mmCIF file of the N, C-alpha and C atoms, coordinates in Angstrom:
data_MODEL
# 
_entry.id   MODEL 
# 
loop_
_atom_site.group_PDB 
_atom_site.id 
_atom_site.type_symbol 
_atom_site.label_atom_id 
_atom_site.label_alt_id 
_atom_site.label_comp_id 
_atom_site.label_asym_id 
_atom_site.label_entity_id 
_atom_site.label_seq_id 
_atom_site.pdbx_PDB_ins_code 
_atom_site.Cartn_x 
_atom_site.Cartn_y 
_atom_site.Cartn_z 
_atom_site.occupancy 
_atom_site.B_iso_or_equiv 
_atom_site.pdbx_formal_charge 
_atom_site.auth_seq_id 
_atom_site.auth_comp_id 
_atom_site.auth_asym_id 
_atom_site.auth_atom_id 
_atom_site.pdbx_PDB_model_num 
ATOM 1   N N  . UNK A 1 1  ? 13.383 -11.736 -3.531  1.00 0.00 ? 1  UNK A N  1 
ATOM 2   C CA . UNK A 1 1  ? 13.632 -11.370 -4.910  1.00 0.00 ? 1  UNK A CA 1 
ATOM 3   C C  . UNK A 1 1  ? 12.489 -11.894 -5.766  1.00 0.00 ? 1  UNK A C  1 
ATOM 4   N N  . UNK A 1 2  ? 11.917 -11.042 -6.578  1.00 0.00 ? 2  UNK A N  1 
ATOM 5   C CA . UNK A 1 2  ? 10.804 -11.491 -7.412  1.00 0.00 ? 2  UNK A CA 1 
ATOM 6   C C  . UNK A 1 2  ? 11.278 -12.417 -8.517  1.00 0.00 ? 2  UNK A C  1 
ATOM 7   N N  . UNK A 1 3  ? 10.455 -13.384 -8.826  1.00 0.00 ? 3  UNK A N  1 
ATOM 8   C CA . UNK A 1 3  ? 10.789 -14.299 -9.918  1.00 0.00 ? 3  UNK A CA 1 
ATOM 9   C C  . UNK A 1 3  ? 10.260 -13.735 -11.224 1.00 0.00 ? 3  UNK A C  1 
ATOM 10  N N  . UNK A 1 4  ? 10.567 -14.411 -12.304 1.00 0.00 ? 4  UNK A N  1 
ATOM 11  C CA . UNK A 1 4  ? 10.162 -13.915 -13.618 1.00 0.00 ? 4  UNK A CA 1 
ATOM 12  C C  . UNK A 1 4  ? 8.663  -14.051 -13.856 1.00 0.00 ? 4  UNK A C  1 
ATOM 13  N N  . UNK A 1 5  ? 7.985  -14.895 -13.072 1.00 0.00 ? 5  UNK A N  1 
ATOM 14  C CA . UNK A 1 5  ? 6.547  -15.072 -13.257 1.00 0.00 ? 5  UNK A CA 1 
ATOM 15  C C  . UNK A 1 5  ? 5.722  -14.226 -12.282 1.00 0.00 ? 5  UNK A C  1 
ATOM 16  N N  . UNK A 1 6  ? 6.319  -13.201 -11.676 1.00 0.00 ? 6  UNK A N  1 
ATOM 17  C CA . UNK A 1 6  ? 5.581  -12.342 -10.752 1.00 0.00 ? 6  UNK A CA 1 
ATOM 18  C C  . UNK A 1 6  ? 5.341  -10.971 -11.389 1.00 0.00 ? 6  UNK A C  1 
ATOM 19  N N  . UNK A 1 7  ? 4.333  -10.311 -10.886 1.00 0.00 ? 7  UNK A N  1 
ATOM 20  C CA . UNK A 1 7  ? 4.032  -8.969  -11.378 1.00 0.00 ? 7  UNK A CA 1 
ATOM 21  C C  . UNK A 1 7  ? 3.851  -8.040  -10.186 1.00 0.00 ? 7  UNK A C  1 
ATOM 22  N N  . UNK A 1 8  ? 3.884  -6.762  -10.460 1.00 0.00 ? 8  UNK A N  1 
ATOM 23  C CA . UNK A 1 8  ? 3.800  -5.766  -9.400  1.00 0.00 ? 8  UNK A CA 1 
ATOM 24  C C  . UNK A 1 8  ? 2.344  -5.512  -9.046  1.00 0.00 ? 8  UNK A C  1 
ATOM 25  N N  . UNK A 1 9  ? 2.057  -5.545  -7.764  1.00 0.00 ? 9  UNK A N  1 
ATOM 26  C CA . UNK A 1 9  ? 0.738  -5.203  -7.252  1.00 0.00 ? 9  UNK A CA 1 
ATOM 27  C C  . UNK A 1 9  ? 0.757  -3.695  -6.983  1.00 0.00 ? 9  UNK A C  1 
ATOM 28  N N  . UNK A 1 10 ? 0.267  -2.919  -7.930  1.00 0.00 ? 10 UNK A N  1 
ATOM 29  C CA . UNK A 1 10 ? 0.388  -1.463  -7.873  1.00 0.00 ? 10 UNK A CA 1 
ATOM 30  C C  . UNK A 1 10 ? -0.374 -0.849  -6.706  1.00 0.00 ? 10 UNK A C  1 
ATOM 31  N N  . UNK A 1 11 ? -1.491 -1.447  -6.353  1.00 0.00 ? 11 UNK A N  1 
ATOM 32  C CA . UNK A 1 11 ? -2.263 -0.923  -5.223  1.00 0.00 ? 11 UNK A CA 1 
ATOM 33  C C  . UNK A 1 11 ? -1.458 -1.030  -3.928  1.00 0.00 ? 11 UNK A C  1 
ATOM 34  N N  . UNK A 1 12 ? -0.850 -2.165  -3.708  1.00 0.00 ? 12 UNK A N  1 
ATOM 35  C CA . UNK A 1 12 ? -0.030 -2.345  -2.508  1.00 0.00 ? 12 UNK A CA 1 
ATOM 36  C C  . UNK A 1 12 ? 1.192  -1.435  -2.534  1.00 0.00 ? 12 UNK A C  1 
ATOM 37  N N  . UNK A 1 13 ? 1.818  -1.310  -3.682  1.00 0.00 ? 13 UNK A N  1 
ATOM 38  C CA . UNK A 1 13 ? 3.007  -0.464  -3.794  1.00 0.00 ? 13 UNK A CA 1 
ATOM 39  C C  . UNK A 1 13 ? 2.681  0.991   -3.477  1.00 0.00 ? 13 UNK A C  1 
ATOM 40  N N  . UNK A 1 14 ? 1.589  1.501   -4.024  1.00 0.00 ? 14 UNK A N  1 
ATOM 41  C CA . UNK A 1 14 ? 1.202  2.893   -3.769  1.00 0.00 ? 14 UNK A CA 1 
ATOM 42  C C  . UNK A 1 14 ? 0.818  3.083   -2.304  1.00 0.00 ? 14 UNK A C  1 
ATOM 43  N N  . UNK A 1 15 ? 0.117  2.119   -1.726  1.00 0.00 ? 15 UNK A N  1 
ATOM 44  C CA . UNK A 1 15 ? -0.268 2.209   -0.319  1.00 0.00 ? 15 UNK A CA 1 
ATOM 45  C C  . UNK A 1 15 ? 0.956  2.228   0.585   1.00 0.00 ? 15 UNK A C  1 
ATOM 46  N N  . UNK A 1 16 ? 1.894  1.326   0.336   1.00 0.00 ? 16 UNK A N  1 
ATOM 47  C CA . UNK A 1 16 ? 3.103  1.252   1.159   1.00 0.00 ? 16 UNK A CA 1 
ATOM 48  C C  . UNK A 1 16 ? 3.947  2.512   1.005   1.00 0.00 ? 16 UNK A C  1 
ATOM 49  N N  . UNK A 1 17 ? 4.110  2.995   -0.216  1.00 0.00 ? 17 UNK A N  1 
ATOM 50  C CA . UNK A 1 17 ? 4.895  4.213   -0.437  1.00 0.00 ? 17 UNK A CA 1 
ATOM 51  C C  . UNK A 1 17 ? 4.249  5.422   0.228   1.00 0.00 ? 17 UNK A C  1 
ATOM 52  N N  . UNK A 1 18 ? 2.948  5.535   0.122   1.00 0.00 ? 18 UNK A N  1 
ATOM 53  C CA . UNK A 1 18 ? 2.252  6.660   0.742   1.00 0.00 ? 18 UNK A CA 1 
ATOM 54  C C  . UNK A 1 18 ? 2.382  6.624   2.262   1.00 0.00 ? 18 UNK A C  1 
ATOM 55  N N  . UNK A 1 19 ? 2.199  5.454   2.838   1.00 0.00 ? 19 UNK A N  1 
ATOM 56  C CA . UNK A 1 19 ? 2.340  5.324   4.287   1.00 0.00 ? 19 UNK A CA 1 
ATOM 57  C C  . UNK A 1 19 ? 3.778  5.586   4.734   1.00 0.00 ? 19 UNK A C  1 
ATOM 58  N N  . UNK A 1 20 ? 4.741  5.114   3.944   1.00 0.00 ? 20 UNK A N  1 
ATOM 59  C CA . UNK A 1 20 ? 6.148  5.327   4.288   1.00 0.00 ? 20 UNK A CA 1 
ATOM 60  C C  . UNK A 1 20 ? 6.507  6.806   4.249   1.00 0.00 ? 20 UNK A C  1 
ATOM 61  N N  . UNK A 1 21 ? 5.980  7.535   3.283   1.00 0.00 ? 21 UNK A N  1 
ATOM 62  C CA . UNK A 1 21 ? 6.241  8.976   3.212   1.00 0.00 ? 21 UNK A CA 1 
ATOM 63  C C  . UNK A 1 21 ? 5.641  9.675   4.425   1.00 0.00 ? 21 UNK A C  1 
ATOM 64  N N  . UNK A 1 22 ? 4.414  9.344   4.766   1.00 0.00 ? 22 UNK A N  1 
ATOM 65  C CA . UNK A 1 22 ? 3.760  9.962   5.916   1.00 0.00 ? 22 UNK A CA 1 
ATOM 66  C C  . UNK A 1 22 ? 4.488  9.639   7.217   1.00 0.00 ? 22 UNK A C  1 
ATOM 67  N N  . UNK A 1 23 ? 4.739  8.369   7.456   1.00 0.00 ? 23 UNK A N  1 
ATOM 68  C CA . UNK A 1 23 ? 5.385  7.946   8.697   1.00 0.00 ? 23 UNK A CA 1 
ATOM 69  C C  . UNK A 1 23 ? 6.832  8.424   8.748   1.00 0.00 ? 23 UNK A C  1 
ATOM 70  N N  . UNK A 1 24 ? 7.522  8.356   7.620   1.00 0.00 ? 24 UNK A N  1 
ATOM 71  C CA . UNK A 1 24 ? 8.906  8.820   7.573   1.00 0.00 ? 24 UNK A CA 1 
ATOM 72  C C  . UNK A 1 24 ? 9.047  10.302  7.862   1.00 0.00 ? 24 UNK A C  1 
ATOM 73  N N  . UNK A 1 25 ? 8.145  11.095  7.318   1.00 0.00 ? 25 UNK A N  1 
ATOM 74  C CA . UNK A 1 25 ? 8.170  12.528  7.577   1.00 0.00 ? 25 UNK A CA 1 
ATOM 75  C C  . UNK A 1 25 ? 7.931  12.817  9.053   1.00 0.00 ? 25 UNK A C  1 
ATOM 76  N N  . UNK A 1 26 ? 6.974  12.127  9.640   1.00 0.00 ? 26 UNK A N  1 
ATOM 77  C CA . UNK A 1 26 ? 6.689  12.331  11.059  1.00 0.00 ? 26 UNK A CA 1 
ATOM 78  C C  . UNK A 1 26 ? 7.863  11.898  11.931  1.00 0.00 ? 26 UNK A C  1 
ATOM 79  N N  . UNK A 1 27 ? 8.458  10.754  11.629  1.00 0.00 ? 27 UNK A N  1 
ATOM 80  C CA . UNK A 1 27 ? 9.571  10.267  12.441  1.00 0.00 ? 27 UNK A CA 1 
ATOM 81  C C  . UNK A 1 27 ? 10.806 11.158  12.319  1.00 0.00 ? 27 UNK A C  1 
ATOM 82  N N  . UNK A 1 28 ? 11.126 11.564  11.105  1.00 0.00 ? 28 UNK A N  1 
ATOM 83  C CA . UNK A 1 28 ? 12.303 12.420  10.937  1.00 0.00 ? 28 UNK A CA 1 
ATOM 84  C C  . UNK A 1 28 ? 12.077 13.802  11.539  1.00 0.00 ? 28 UNK A C  1 
ATOM 85  N N  . UNK A 1 29 ? 10.859 14.315  11.430  1.00 0.00 ? 29 UNK A N  1 
ATOM 86  C CA . UNK A 1 29 ? 10.550 15.593  12.074  1.00 0.00 ? 29 UNK A CA 1 
ATOM 87  C C  . UNK A 1 29 ? 10.640 15.503  13.585  1.00 0.00 ? 29 UNK A C  1 
ATOM 88  N N  . UNK A 1 30 ? 10.151 14.406  14.146  1.00 0.00 ? 30 UNK A N  1 
ATOM 89  C CA . UNK A 1 30 ? 10.239 14.210  15.593  1.00 0.00 ? 30 UNK A CA 1 
ATOM 90  C C  . UNK A 1 30 ? 11.693 14.036  16.033  1.00 0.00 ? 30 UNK A C  1 
ATOM 91  N N  . UNK A 1 31 ? 12.504 13.377  15.216  1.00 0.00 ? 31 UNK A N  1 
ATOM 92  C CA . UNK A 1 31 ? 13.917 13.200  15.540  1.00 0.00 ? 31 UNK A CA 1 
ATOM 93  C C  . UNK A 1 31 ? 14.631 14.543  15.570  1.00 0.00 ? 31 UNK A C  1 
ATOM 94  N N  . UNK A 1 32 ? 14.375 15.362  14.574  1.00 0.00 ? 32 UNK A N  1 
ATOM 95  C CA . UNK A 1 32 ? 15.002 16.692  14.532  1.00 0.00 ? 32 UNK A CA 1 
ATOM 96  C C  . UNK A 1 32 ? 14.556 17.534  15.719  1.00 0.00 ? 32 UNK A C  1 
ATOM 97  N N  . UNK A 1 33 ? 13.259 17.540  15.983  1.00 0.00 ? 33 UNK A N  1 
ATOM 98  C CA . UNK A 1 33 ? 12.721 18.348  17.075  1.00 0.00 ? 33 UNK A CA 1 
ATOM 99  C C  . UNK A 1 33 ? 13.201 17.847  18.439  1.00 0.00 ? 33 UNK A C  1 
ATOM 100 N N  . UNK A 1 34 ? 13.342 16.547  18.588  1.00 0.00 ? 34 UNK A N  1 
ATOM 101 C CA . UNK A 1 34 ? 13.812 15.991  19.862  1.00 0.00 ? 34 UNK A CA 1 
ATOM 102 C C  . UNK A 1 34 ? 15.253 16.402  20.141  1.00 0.00 ? 34 UNK A C  1 
ATOM 103 N N  . UNK A 1 35 ? 16.106 16.316  19.134  1.00 0.00 ? 35 UNK A N  1 
ATOM 104 C CA . UNK A 1 35 ? 17.490 16.744  19.309  1.00 0.00 ? 35 UNK A CA 1 
ATOM 105 C C  . UNK A 1 35 ? 17.588 18.216  19.660  1.00 0.00 ? 35 UNK A C  1 
ATOM 106 N N  . UNK A 1 36 ? 16.802 19.015  18.974  1.00 0.00 ? 36 UNK A N  1 
ATOM 107 C CA . UNK A 1 36 ? 16.785 20.461  19.235  1.00 0.00 ? 36 UNK A CA 1 
ATOM 108 C C  . UNK A 1 36 ? 16.271 20.757  20.649  1.00 0.00 ? 36 UNK A C  1 
ATOM 109 N N  . UNK A 1 37 ? 15.179 20.092  21.041  1.00 0.00 ? 37 UNK A N  1 
ATOM 110 C CA . UNK A 1 37 ? 14.575 20.355  22.348  1.00 0.00 ? 37 UNK A CA 1 
ATOM 111 C C  . UNK A 1 37 ? 15.478 19.901  23.495  1.00 0.00 ? 37 UNK A C  1 
ATOM 112 N N  . UNK A 1 38 ? 16.047 18.709  23.382  1.00 0.00 ? 38 UNK A N  1 
ATOM 113 C CA . UNK A 1 38 ? 16.913 18.219  24.460  1.00 0.00 ? 38 UNK A CA 1 
ATOM 114 C C  . UNK A 1 38 ? 18.172 19.064  24.606  1.00 0.00 ? 38 UNK A C  1 
ATOM 115 N N  . UNK A 1 39 ? 18.772 19.421  23.486  1.00 0.00 ? 39 UNK A N  1 
ATOM 116 C CA . UNK A 1 39 ? 19.980 20.252  23.553  1.00 0.00 ? 39 UNK A CA 1 
ATOM 117 C C  . UNK A 1 39 ? 19.661 21.639  24.105  1.00 0.00 ? 39 UNK A C  1 
ATOM 118 N N  . UNK A 1 40 ? 18.536 22.173  23.742  1.00 0.00 ? 40 UNK A N  1 
ATOM 119 C CA . UNK A 1 40 ? 18.147 23.477  24.270  1.00 0.00 ? 40 UNK A CA 1 
ATOM 120 C C  . UNK A 1 40 ? 17.785 23.426  25.738  1.00 0.00 ? 40 UNK A C  1 
ATOM 121 N N  . UNK A 1 41 ? 17.073 22.394  26.150  1.00 0.00 ? 41 UNK A N  1 
ATOM 122 C CA . UNK A 1 41 ? 16.647 22.273  27.541  1.00 0.00 ? 41 UNK A CA 1 
ATOM 123 C C  . UNK A 1 41 ? 17.844 22.123  28.475  1.00 0.00 ? 41 UNK A C  1 
ATOM 124 N N  . UNK A 1 42 ? 18.796 21.302  28.073  1.00 0.00 ? 42 UNK A N  1 
ATOM 125 C CA . UNK A 1 42 ? 19.978 21.071  28.904  1.00 0.00 ? 42 UNK A CA 1 
ATOM 126 C C  . UNK A 1 42 ? 21.143 21.996  28.561  1.00 0.00 ? 42 UNK A C  1 
ATOM 127 N N  . UNK A 1 43 ? 20.941 22.939  27.658  1.00 0.00 ? 43 UNK A N  1 
ATOM 128 C CA . UNK A 1 43 ? 21.955 23.913  27.233  1.00 0.00 ? 43 UNK A CA 1 
ATOM 129 C C  . UNK A 1 43 ? 23.256 23.215  26.847  1.00 0.00 ? 43 UNK A C  1 
ATOM 130 N N  . UNK A 1 44 ? 23.146 22.308  25.884  1.00 0.00 ? 44 UNK A N  1 
ATOM 131 C CA . UNK A 1 44 ? 24.288 21.486  25.488  1.00 0.00 ? 44 UNK A CA 1 
ATOM 132 C C  . UNK A 1 44 ? 25.108 22.064  24.348  1.00 0.00 ? 44 UNK A C  1 
ATOM 133 N N  . UNK A 1 45 ? 24.603 23.059  23.650  1.00 0.00 ? 45 UNK A N  1 
ATOM 134 C CA . UNK A 1 45 ? 25.341 23.656  22.553  1.00 0.00 ? 45 UNK A CA 1 
ATOM 135 C C  . UNK A 1 45 ? 24.933 23.083  21.205  1.00 0.00 ? 45 UNK A C  1 
ATOM 136 N N  . UNK A 1 46 ? 25.381 23.774  20.164  1.00 0.00 ? 46 UNK A N  1 
ATOM 137 C CA . UNK A 1 46 ? 24.943 23.403  18.816  1.00 0.00 ? 46 UNK A CA 1 
ATOM 138 C C  . UNK A 1 46 ? 25.591 22.110  18.309  1.00 0.00 ? 46 UNK A C  1 
ATOM 139 N N  . UNK A 1 47 ? 26.807 21.829  18.756  1.00 0.00 ? 47 UNK A N  1 
ATOM 140 C CA . UNK A 1 47 ? 27.463 20.601  18.305  1.00 0.00 ? 47 UNK A CA 1 
ATOM 141 C C  . UNK A 1 47 ? 26.740 19.366  18.846  1.00 0.00 ? 47 UNK A C  1 
ATOM 142 N N  . UNK A 1 48 ? 26.424 19.383  20.116  1.00 0.00 ? 48 UNK A N  1 
ATOM 143 C CA . UNK A 1 48 ? 25.706 18.255  20.718  1.00 0.00 ? 48 UNK A CA 1 
ATOM 144 C C  . UNK A 1 48 ? 24.296 18.171  20.140  1.00 0.00 ? 48 UNK A C  1 
ATOM 145 N N  . UNK A 1 49 ? 23.704 19.318  19.850  1.00 0.00 ? 49 UNK A N  1 
ATOM 146 C CA . UNK A 1 49 ? 22.383 19.331  19.225  1.00 0.00 ? 49 UNK A CA 1 
ATOM 147 C C  . UNK A 1 49 ? 22.414 18.598  17.896  1.00 0.00 ? 49 UNK A C  1 
ATOM 148 N N  . UNK A 1 50 ? 23.411 18.872  17.077  1.00 0.00 ? 50 UNK A N  1 
ATOM 149 C CA . UNK A 1 50 ? 23.545 18.215  15.780  1.00 0.00 ? 50 UNK A CA 1 
ATOM 150 C C  . UNK A 1 50 ? 23.791 16.719  15.946  1.00 0.00 ? 50 UNK A C  1 
ATOM 151 N N  . UNK A 1 51 ? 24.610 16.354  16.930  1.00 0.00 ? 51 UNK A N  1 
ATOM 152 C CA . UNK A 1 51 ? 24.877 14.935  17.180  1.00 0.00 ? 51 UNK A CA 1 
ATOM 153 C C  . UNK A 1 51 ? 23.597 14.223  17.600  1.00 0.00 ? 51 UNK A C  1 
ATOM 154 N N  . UNK A 1 52 ? 22.834 14.838  18.514  1.00 0.00 ? 52 UNK A N  1 
ATOM 155 C CA . UNK A 1 52 ? 21.573 14.233  18.942  1.00 0.00 ? 52 UNK A CA 1 
ATOM 156 C C  . UNK A 1 52 ? 20.600 14.094  17.781  1.00 0.00 ? 52 UNK A C  1 
ATOM 157 N N  . UNK A 1 53 ? 20.519 15.111  16.949  1.00 0.00 ? 53 UNK A N  1 
ATOM 158 C CA . UNK A 1 53 ? 19.624 15.044  15.793  1.00 0.00 ? 53 UNK A CA 1 
ATOM 159 C C  . UNK A 1 53 ? 20.032 13.918  14.853  1.00 0.00 ? 53 UNK A C  1 
ATOM 160 N N  . UNK A 1 54 ? 21.319 13.739  14.646  1.00 0.00 ? 54 UNK A N  1 
ATOM 161 C CA . UNK A 1 54 ? 21.797 12.658  13.769  1.00 0.00 ? 54 UNK A CA 1 
ATOM 162 C C  . UNK A 1 54 ? 21.509 11.283  14.371  1.00 0.00 ? 54 UNK A C  1 
ATOM 163 N N  . UNK A 1 55 ? 21.724 11.133  15.671  1.00 0.00 ? 55 UNK A N  1 
ATOM 164 C CA . UNK A 1 55 ? 21.451 9.850   16.329  1.00 0.00 ? 55 UNK A CA 1 
ATOM 165 C C  . UNK A 1 55 ? 19.964 9.518   16.245  1.00 0.00 ? 55 UNK A C  1 
ATOM 166 N N  . UNK A 1 56 ? 19.122 10.509  16.550  1.00 0.00 ? 56 UNK A N  1 
ATOM 167 C CA . UNK A 1 56 ? 17.682 10.278  16.482  1.00 0.00 ? 56 UNK A CA 1 
ATOM 168 C C  . UNK A 1 56 ? 17.227 10.037  15.042  1.00 0.00 ? 56 UNK A C  1 
ATOM 169 N N  . UNK A 1 57 ? 17.857 10.695  14.082  1.00 0.00 ? 57 UNK A N  1 
ATOM 170 C CA . UNK A 1 57 ? 17.508 10.484  12.673  1.00 0.00 ? 57 UNK A CA 1 
ATOM 171 C C  . UNK A 1 57 ? 17.870 9.068   12.238  1.00 0.00 ? 57 UNK A C  1 
ATOM 172 N N  . UNK A 1 58 ? 18.993 8.553   12.701  1.00 0.00 ? 58 UNK A N  1 
ATOM 173 C CA . UNK A 1 58 ? 19.362 7.171   12.380  1.00 0.00 ? 58 UNK A CA 1 
ATOM 174 C C  . UNK A 1 58 ? 18.363 6.184   12.976  1.00 0.00 ? 58 UNK A C  1 
ATOM 175 N N  . UNK A 1 59 ? 17.909 6.463   14.186  1.00 0.00 ? 59 UNK A N  1 
ATOM 176 C CA . UNK A 1 59 ? 16.876 5.613   14.796  1.00 0.00 ? 59 UNK A CA 1 
ATOM 177 C C  . UNK A 1 59 ? 15.581 5.679   13.982  1.00 0.00 ? 59 UNK A C  1 
ATOM 178 N N  . UNK A 1 60 ? 15.239 6.872   13.508  1.00 0.00 ? 60 UNK A N  1 
ATOM 179 C CA . UNK A 1 60 ? 14.032 7.038   12.698  1.00 0.00 ? 60 UNK A CA 1 
ATOM 180 C C  . UNK A 1 60 ? 14.163 6.300   11.373  1.00 0.00 ? 60 UNK A C  1 
ATOM 181 N N  . UNK A 1 61 ? 15.319 6.367   10.740  1.00 0.00 ? 61 UNK A N  1 
ATOM 182 C CA . UNK A 1 61 ? 15.529 5.654   9.479   1.00 0.00 ? 61 UNK A CA 1 
ATOM 183 C C  . UNK A 1 61 ? 15.432 4.145   9.677   1.00 0.00 ? 61 UNK A C  1 
ATOM 184 N N  . UNK A 1 62 ? 15.945 3.661   10.792  1.00 0.00 ? 62 UNK A N  1 
ATOM 185 C CA . UNK A 1 62 ? 15.813 2.236   11.082  1.00 0.00 ? 62 UNK A CA 1 
ATOM 186 C C  . UNK A 1 62 ? 14.344 1.859   11.285  1.00 0.00 ? 62 UNK A C  1 
ATOM 187 N N  . UNK A 1 63 ? 13.604 2.693   11.981  1.00 0.00 ? 63 UNK A N  1 
ATOM 188 C CA . UNK A 1 63 ? 12.176 2.431   12.192  1.00 0.00 ? 63 UNK A CA 1 
ATOM 189 C C  . UNK A 1 63 ? 11.420 2.423   10.864  1.00 0.00 ? 63 UNK A C  1 
ATOM 190 N N  . UNK A 1 64 ? 11.790 3.310   9.950   1.00 0.00 ? 64 UNK A N  1 
ATOM 191 C CA . UNK A 1 64 ? 11.167 3.338   8.621   1.00 0.00 ? 64 UNK A CA 1 
ATOM 192 C C  . UNK A 1 64 ? 11.479 2.035   7.875   1.00 0.00 ? 64 UNK A C  1 
ATOM 193 N N  . UNK A 1 65 ? 12.723 1.592   7.966   1.00 0.00 ? 65 UNK A N  1 
ATOM 194 C CA . UNK A 1 65 ? 13.120 0.338   7.322   1.00 0.00 ? 65 UNK A CA 1 
ATOM 195 C C  . UNK A 1 65 ? 12.318 -0.836  7.864   1.00 0.00 ? 65 UNK A C  1 
ATOM 196 N N  . UNK A 1 66 ? 12.177 -0.907  9.187   1.00 0.00 ? 66 UNK A N  1 
ATOM 197 C CA . UNK A 1 66 ? 11.408 -1.985  9.808   1.00 0.00 ? 66 UNK A CA 1 
ATOM 198 C C  . UNK A 1 66 ? 9.944  -1.899  9.377   1.00 0.00 ? 66 UNK A C  1 
ATOM 199 N N  . UNK A 1 67 ? 9.402  -0.681  9.331   1.00 0.00 ? 67 UNK A N  1 
ATOM 200 C CA . UNK A 1 67 ? 8.026  -0.507  8.884   1.00 0.00 ? 67 UNK A CA 1 
ATOM 201 C C  . UNK A 1 67 ? 7.844  -1.022  7.458   1.00 0.00 ? 67 UNK A C  1 
ATOM 202 N N  . UNK A 1 68 ? 8.768  -0.686  6.568   1.00 0.00 ? 68 UNK A N  1 
ATOM 203 C CA . UNK A 1 68 ? 8.656  -1.121  5.174   1.00 0.00 ? 68 UNK A CA 1 
ATOM 204 C C  . UNK A 1 68 ? 8.714  -2.645  5.053   1.00 0.00 ? 68 UNK A C  1 
ATOM 205 N N  . UNK A 1 69 ? 9.575  -3.276  5.840   1.00 0.00 ? 69 UNK A N  1 
ATOM 206 C CA . UNK A 1 69 ? 9.638  -4.735  5.810   1.00 0.00 ? 69 UNK A CA 1 
ATOM 207 C C  . UNK A 1 69 ? 8.337  -5.359  6.282   1.00 0.00 ? 69 UNK A C  1 
ATOM 208 N N  . UNK A 1 70 ? 7.787  -4.845  7.363   1.00 0.00 ? 70 UNK A N  1 
ATOM 209 C CA . UNK A 1 70 ? 6.538  -5.386  7.885   1.00 0.00 ? 70 UNK A CA 1 
ATOM 210 C C  . UNK A 1 70 ? 5.373  -5.099  6.946   1.00 0.00 ? 70 UNK A C  1 
ATOM 211 N N  . UNK A 1 71 ? 5.352  -3.912  6.362   1.00 0.00 ? 71 UNK A N  1 
ATOM 212 C CA . UNK A 1 71 ? 4.273  -3.560  5.434   1.00 0.00 ? 71 UNK A CA 1 
ATOM 213 C C  . UNK A 1 71 ? 4.309  -4.460  4.205   1.00 0.00 ? 71 UNK A C  1 
ATOM 214 N N  . UNK A 1 72 ? 5.504  -4.810  3.764   1.00 0.00 ? 72 UNK A N  1 
ATOM 215 C CA . UNK A 1 72 ? 5.615  -5.697  2.605   1.00 0.00 ? 72 UNK A CA 1 
ATOM 216 C C  . UNK A 1 72 ? 5.134  -7.107  2.935   1.00 0.00 ? 72 UNK A C  1 
ATOM 217 N N  . UNK A 1 73 ? 5.248  -7.510  4.184   1.00 0.00 ? 73 UNK A N  1 
ATOM 218 C CA . UNK A 1 73 ? 4.716  -8.822  4.580   1.00 0.00 ? 73 UNK A CA 1 
ATOM 219 C C  . UNK A 1 73 ? 3.197  -8.819  4.596   1.00 0.00 ? 73 UNK A C  1 
ATOM 220 N N  . UNK A 1 74 ? 2.607  -7.701  5.033   1.00 0.00 ? 74 UNK A N  1 
ATOM 221 C CA . UNK A 1 74 ? 1.151  -7.618  5.111   1.00 0.00 ? 74 UNK A CA 1 
ATOM 222 C C  . UNK A 1 74 ? 0.541  -7.434  3.741   1.00 0.00 ? 74 UNK A C  1 
ATOM 223 N N  . UNK A 1 75 ? 1.115  -6.523  2.962   1.00 0.00 ? 75 UNK A N  1 
ATOM 224 C CA . UNK A 1 75 ? 0.620  -6.255  1.591   1.00 0.00 ? 75 UNK A CA 1 
ATOM 225 C C  . UNK A 1 75 ? 1.776  -6.472  0.619   1.00 0.00 ? 75 UNK A C  1 
ATOM 226 N N  . UNK A 1 76 ? 1.942  -7.661  0.111   1.00 0.00 ? 76 UNK A N  1 
ATOM 227 C CA . UNK A 1 76 ? 3.068  -7.948  -0.794  1.00 0.00 ? 76 UNK A CA 1 
ATOM 228 C C  . UNK A 1 76 ? 3.016  -7.094  -2.062  1.00 0.00 ? 76 UNK A C  1 
ATOM 229 N N  . UNK A 1 77 ? 4.159  -6.550  -2.412  1.00 0.00 ? 77 UNK A N  1 
ATOM 230 C CA . UNK A 1 77 ? 4.253  -5.722  -3.606  1.00 0.00 ? 77 UNK A CA 1 
ATOM 231 C C  . UNK A 1 77 ? 4.279  -6.589  -4.864  1.00 0.00 ? 77 UNK A C  1 
ATOM 232 N N  . UNK A 1 78 ? 4.911  -7.744  -4.767  1.00 0.00 ? 78 UNK A N  1 
ATOM 233 C CA . UNK A 1 78 ? 4.972  -8.645  -5.923  1.00 0.00 ? 78 UNK A CA 1 
ATOM 234 C C  . UNK A 1 78 ? 3.963  -9.772  -5.743  1.00 0.00 ? 78 UNK A C  1 
ATOM 235 N N  . UNK A 1 79 ? 3.136  -9.973  -6.728  1.00 0.00 ? 79 UNK A N  1 
ATOM 236 C CA . UNK A 1 79 ? 2.158  -11.058 -6.679  1.00 0.00 ? 79 UNK A CA 1 
ATOM 237 C C  . UNK A 1 79 ? 2.529  -12.100 -7.731  1.00 0.00 ? 79 UNK A C  1 
ATOM 238 N N  . UNK A 1 80 ? 2.293  -13.326 -7.380  1.00 0.00 ? 80 UNK A N  1 
ATOM 239 C CA . UNK A 1 80 ? 2.605  -14.435 -8.285  1.00 0.00 ? 80 UNK A CA 1 
ATOM 240 C C  . UNK A 1 80 ? 1.433  -14.694 -9.199  1.00 0.00 ? 80 UNK A C  1 
ATOM 241 N N  . UNK A 1 81 ? 1.736  -15.025 -10.421 1.00 0.00 ? 81 UNK A N  1 
ATOM 242 C CA . UNK A 1 81 ? 0.689  -15.335 -11.399 1.00 0.00 ? 81 UNK A CA 1 
ATOM 243 C C  . UNK A 1 81 ? 0.276  -16.768 -11.339 1.00 0.00 ? 81 UNK A C  1 
# 
């Protein structure tokens, strides 16, 4: 939690947000495509396809969360004065 004597490091914030958008888009796209491909390859049906896509999407969202935490450690968004 930022204290009252900290300010936002805009360069780090923009860098982290840009990277998160890029990586998040790639991960969620891969999650969707993986669910579709596995269900199609094994002929599992549309219900299982949707379930696989949701499971892979949750894994992707967790990976995005972990990435954001690590990125904030490397490039802190809040800088102390």
